[in-house]
C-alpha positions in Angstrom: 99.4 83.0 103.4 95.6 83.2 102.9 94.4 86.5 101.3 91.6 88.3 103.1 89.3 88.4 100.0 86.5 86.5 98.7 87.6 84.3 95.7 85.9 82.4 92.9 87.7 80.2 90.4 87.8 81.5 86.9 89.4 80.1 83.8 92.5 78.1 84.2 95.8 79.8 83.7 98.0 79.3 80.7 100.6 76.5 81.0 103.6 77.7 83.1 106.8 78.6 81.3 109.9 76.6 82.2 113.4 77.7 82.3 114.9 81.1 83.4 112.8 83.3 81.1 109.4 82.9 82.8 107.1 86.0 82.6 107.8 86.6 86.3 111.5 86.9 85.7 111.1 89.0 82.6 108.8 91.3 84.6 111.4 91.4 87.4 114.2 92.5 85.0 111.9 95.0 83.1 110.9 96.7 86.3 114.5 96.6 87.6 115.4 98.9 84.8 112.2 100.9 84.9 112.6 101.8 88.7 116.2 102.3 88.1 115.7 105.1 85.6 113.1 106.6 88.0 115.9 107.1 90.5 118.6 107.8 88.1 116.5 110.9 86.9 115.4 111.9 90.4 118.8 111.7 92.1 121.0 113.0 89.4 120.5 116.6 90.6 122.1 115.7 94.0 125.3 114.8 92.3 125.2 117.8 90.0 124.3 120.2 92.9 128.0 121.5 93.5 128.0 122.6 89.8 124.4 124.0 89.9 125.0 125.7 93.2 128.1 127.6 92.0 126.4 128.3 88.5 123.1 129.6 89.9 124.3 131.1 93.2 122.1 129.0 95.4 122.3 128.8 99.2 121.8 125.6 101.3 118.1 126.2 101.9 117.5 126.5 98.2 119.4 123.3 97.6 116.9 121.8 100.1 114.0 123.3 98.3 115.0 121.8 95.0 115.4 118.3 96.6 111.9 118.8 98.3 110.2 120.1 95.2 110.1 116.7 93.4 109.2 115.1 96.7 106.3 117.3 97.3 104.4 116.4 94.0 105.7 112.7 94.3 104.1 112.5 97.7 100.7 113.6 96.3 100.9 111.8 93.0 102.1 108.5 94.7 98.7 108.2 96.6 96.6 109.4 93.7 98.4 107.4 91.1 98.5 104.3 93.4 94.7 104.5 93.6 94.5 105.2 89.7 96.7 102.2 89.1 94.1 100.0 90.8 91.4 101.3 88.5 92.8 102.0 85.2 92.0 99.6 82.4 95.6 99.3 81.2 98.3 99.5 83.9 100.8 99.0 80.9 99.9 102.1 79.1 99.6 104.1 82.4 103.2 103.1 83.2 104.5 103.8 79.7 102.8 107.3 79.8 104.5 108.0 83.2 108.0 107.1 82.1 107.9 109.0 78.9 106.5 112.2 80.6 109.1 112.3 83.5 112.1 111.5 81.2 111.2 114.6 79.1 110.8 116.7 82.2 114.2 115.5 83.3 115.8 116.5 80.1 114.3 120.0 80.2 116.2 120.7 83.4 119.2 121.3 81.2 117.5 124.3 79.7 116.9 126.3 82.9 118.5 129.6 83.6 116.8 130.5 87.1 116.1 128.8 90.4 112.4 129.1 89.8 112.4 127.4 86.5 114.3 124.5 88.0 111.8 124.3 90.8 109.0 124.2 88.4 110.5 121.2 86.5 111.3 119.3 89.6 107.6 119.6 90.6 106.6 118.4 87.2 109.0 115.4 87.4 107.7 114.4 90.8 104.1 114.4 89.6 104.8 111.8 87.0 107.5 109.9 88.9 105.3 109.3 92.0 102.8 107.0 90.5 105.5 104.8 88.6 106.6 103.3 91.9 103.3 102.0 93.4 102.1 100.9 89.9 105.3 98.6 89.2 105.5 97.4 92.7 101.8 96.5 93.1 101.9 94.8 89.7 105.0 92.8 90.7 103.5 92.0 94.0 100.6 90.4 92.3 102.6 88.6 89.7 105.4 87.2 92.2 105.4 83.8 93.6 104.7 84.1 97.4 108.0 82.6 98.4 110.1 85.1 96.5 108.0 88.3 96.7 110.4 90.0 99.0 113.3 89.2 96.8 111.5 90.3 93.6 110.4 93.6 95.0 113.7 94.3 97.0 115.7 93.7 93.8 113.6 95.9 91.6 113.2 98.7 94.2 116.3 98.7 96.4 119.0 97.2 94.1 117.7 99.2 91.1 117.7 102.3 93.3 121.3 101.7 94.4 122.7 100.6 91.1 121.1 103.4 89.0 120.6 106.2 91.5 123.6 105.8 93.7 126.3 104.0 91.7 125.7 104.9 87.9 124.2 108.3 88.5 127.2 109.9 90.5 129.8 108.4 88.1 128.1 108.9 84.8 126.5 112.3 85.7 129.5 113.9 87.2 131.8 112.6 84.4 129.4 114.2 81.9 129.3 117.4 83.8 133.1 117.6 84.1 133.6 116.7 80.4 130.9 118.9 78.9 128.5 120.8 81.4 126.0 119.9 83.9 123.2 120.9 81.4 124.4 118.2 79.0 124.2 115.7 81.8 120.5 116.4 82.1 120.1 116.1 78.4 121.4 112.5 78.6 118.7 111.4 81.0 115.9 111.2 78.3 117.5 108.4 76.4 117.3 105.5 78.8 113.6 106.6 79.5 112.6 106.3 76.0 114.2 102.8 75.8 112.5 101.5 78.9 109.1 102.9 77.9 109.4 100.9 74.7 110.2 97.6 76.4 107.4 98.2 79.1 104.9 98.6 76.2 106.4 95.5 74.5 106.8 93.0 77.4 104.3 93.9 80.1 100.7 92.4 80.2 97.9 93.3 82.4 98.2 91.7 85.8 95.8 89.2 87.4 96.2 88.0 90.8 96.0 84.0 91.4 95.6 81.8 94.3 98.1 78.9 95.0 96.2 76.7 92.6 96.6 79.2 89.7 93.0 80.3 89.8 92.3 83.9 89.3 91.0 86.1 92.2 87.7 87.8 92.0 87.6 90.5 94.8 84.4 91.9 95.9 86.3 95.1 97.2 87.7 95.7 93.7 84.5 97.6 92.5 85.1 101.2 91.4 84.7 104.0 93.9 84.6 101.7 97.1 85.0 103.8 100.1 85.2 100.7 102.2 88.4 99.8 100.2 90.1 103.2 101.3 88.9 102.9 104.9 90.3 99.2 105.1 93.8 100.3 103.7 93.9 103.4 106.1 92.8 101.2 108.9 95.5 98.6 108.4 98.0 98.7 111.2 100.9 97.6 109.0 100.2 100.3 106.3 100.2 103.0 109.1 103.5 101.7 110.5 104.9 101.5 107.1 104.3 105.2 106.6 106.3 105.9 109.6 109.1 103.6 108.7 109.3 104.7 105.0 109.1 108.4 106.1 112.0 107.7 108.4 114.1 106.1 105.8 113.4 108.9 103.4 114.6 111.3 106.0 117.7 109.3 106.2 118.3 108.7 102.5 117.5 112.2 101.0 119.2 114.2 103.6 122.3 112.0 103.3 122.2 112.3 99.5 121.6 115.9 99.4 123.9 117.1 102.1 126.6 114.3 102.2 128.1 115.4 98.9 128.2 119.1 100.1 129.8 118.2 103.4 132.5 116.1 101.5 133.3 118.8 99.0 132.7 122.0 100.9 134.1 121.0 104.3 136.5 118.1 103.6 137.8 119.5 100.4 137.1 116.4 98.4 137.1 116.7 94.6 133.8 116.0 93.0 135.3 112.7 91.6 136.3 111.4 95.1 132.9 112.5 96.4 131.1 110.6 93.7 133.3 107.5 94.5 132.3 107.5 98.1 128.7 108.0 97.2 128.9 105.1 94.8 130.2 102.9 97.5 127.0 103.8 99.5 125.1 102.9 96.2 126.9 99.6 95.8 126.0 98.7 99.3 122.3 99.7 98.6 122.3 97.6 95.5 123.8 94.5 97.1 121.9 94.6 100.5 118.8 95.8 98.7 118.0 92.3 97.6 119.8 90.3 100.3 117.9 91.9 103.1 114.4 91.3 101.6 115.5 87.8 100.5 116.4 87.1 104.3 113.2 88.4 105.2 111.4 86.0 102.9 112.9 83.2 105.2 113.2 84.8 108.6 110.4 87.4 108.6 109.9 91.0 107.8 109.8 92.2 111.4 113.0 90.9 112.8 115.1 91.6 109.6 113.7 95.2 109.5 114.8 95.9 113.2 118.2 94.3 112.8 119.3 95.7 109.6 117.6 99.0 110.0 119.7 100.1 113.0 122.7 99.8 110.7 121.5 102.8 108.8 122.0 105.2 111.6 125.8 104.7 111.3 126.0 105.8 107.6 125.5 109.5 108.0 127.5 109.5 111.2 130.5 107.9 109.3 130.3 110.8 106.8 130.7 113.3 109.7 133.3 111.6 111.7 135.5 109.4 109.5 138.4 111.4 107.9 140.0 108.6 105.8 138.3 108.4 102.4 139.0 104.6 102.0 137.6 103.9 105.4 134.7 106.1 104.8 133.7 104.4 101.5 134.0 101.0 103.2 131.8 102.3 106.2 128.9 103.6 104.1 129.0 100.4 101.9 128.5 98.2 105.0 126.0 100.6 106.8 123.9 100.9 103.6 122.4 97.5 104.5 119.6 99.2 106.2 118.3 100.5 102.7 116.8 97.0 102.2 114.4 97.7 105.0 113.3 100.9 103.3 112.1 98.8 100.3 110.2 96.4 102.6 108.4 99.4 104.3 107.5 101.0 101.1 106.1 98.1 99.1 106.5 94.5 100.3 105.0 94.8 103.8 101.9 97.1 102.8 101.3 95.1 99.6 101.2 91.8 101.6 98.9 93.3 104.3 95.9 93.9 102.1 93.9 92.1 99.3 95.4 92.3 95.7 92.9 94.7 94.5 94.1 97.3 97.0 97.9 96.7 96.5 98.5 100.0 94.5 96.7 102.1 97.0 98.5 100.3 99.9 101.9 101.0 98.2 101.0 104.5 97.3 100.0 105.7 100.8 103.4 104.9 102.5 105.2 106.1 99.4 103.2 109.3 99.2 103.2 110.3 102.9 106.7 109.0 103.4 107.8 111.2 100.5 106.1 114.2 102.0 107.7 113.7 105.4 111.1 112.5 104.3 111.5 113.7 100.7 109.8 117.2 101.0 110.0 118.4 104.5 113.3 116.9 105.7 115.7 118.4 103.1 114.2 121.9 103.5 114.4 121.7 107.3 117.9 120.1 107.2 119.0 123.0 104.8 117.8 125.7 107.4 119.4 123.7 110.1 122.7 123.5 108.0 122.8 127.2 107.2 122.4 127.9 111.0 124.4 125.1 112.6 126.6 123.7 109.8 126.5 120.8 107.5 127.1 118.1 110.1 123.7 118.9 111.8 121.9 117.9 108.5 123.7 114.6 108.7 122.5 114.1 112.4 118.9 114.7 111.2 119.6 111.9 108.6 120.7 109.5 111.4 117.7 110.3 113.5 115.3 109.4 110.5 116.9 105.9 110.4 116.6 105.5 114.2 112.9 106.2 114.2 112.2 103.9 111.3 114.1 101.0 112.8 112.3 101.3 116.2 108.9 101.5 114.5 109.4 98.1 112.9 109.2 96.6 116.3 105.4 97.0 116.1 104.9 95.3 112.9 102.5 92.4 112.3 104.5 89.7 110.5 103.4 89.1 106.8 106.2 86.9 105.2 104.2 84.1 103.7 106.7 81.4 104.7 107.0 82.6 108.3 103.2 83.0 108.7 102.5 79.5 107.3 105.1 78.1 109.7 103.5 79.7 112.6 99.9 78.5 111.6 101.3 75.0 111.3 102.8 75.3 114.6 99.7 76.5 116.3 
């Protein structure tokens, strides 16, 4: 689809690479691991919470505060970092610095002795993890071919989140905690961060948006300190709807991941290993549907796919509350995790496609930041207070409500999928 920006041809691009190892595919693979490490580090604490809660003597409200602490600084730094990523001279070094810093902060969680110390480190982690997502997703949105943008961003965001944050994290982290100690599990998290930071520095190059003929874009709105740029992003209908959608999906995801494990272990009497397998089934569903759903949206449109698959998310937390059989529960959360693919569309694909390339970082940062504040910071705290008063199932009902609101909001989106928009233009 045509971009809403003034363009001017620049120097011709270098000859395209052939075969599988094009730069686009290398970048997809690189950011797949980079985003995966972000969610591995962030979500590891959820699966260690039964150990930490017992060791530090935490109540459910404090558990919610720990989950919300990272989200609070994540919500602020996502917006600021998204804006900075549009302006810094080197996005590569910006991203490398972010990865190194939050990896060290994650490791230091293993040294804490009090609830307060752990909260401080969670705040620090969120501060540096927040900008990593809008930076990587906006770069990939610029470098991706239009016909596979949804697939690329969905794979790196949703599938990486599911694989690293919901499959590997519960299995690896819980195994380390049971074999050694929950503190040792946190020490482990610094290693993959150092490796990924090195490969980002080695492989990534500075992005430059190009038109369909391979000519570089020159965007008149890309001048530094452009107030018009911020107003244009904030006034974009899809960006505002994306804030509500992503906020709803964050309520759904974070509350489910924080209080789902506690309900299964504290109320159902599941062992930590059995609980981790159920949560891994949810992660496997997130990983598979995470790229299938955006890929389908490349062909059939962002709006109808968001509504159809988003509604499935409502059933995942309800399954944890009502399904007693462990095998059936694992199958149910696997299938109903399909809606997680919609969360990635709302966070990055839809807002990035709705604005000019020079605004992509800010456009992704706003839904990420505000959605994190609503869903990542407020919801686990509120859900923790409700869980203390009404029981853990009440928290899972809050999770289902977030998914429902997000899905209904998608009804009001303006279509942005390039193939669908082009088809409509030709038909008219």
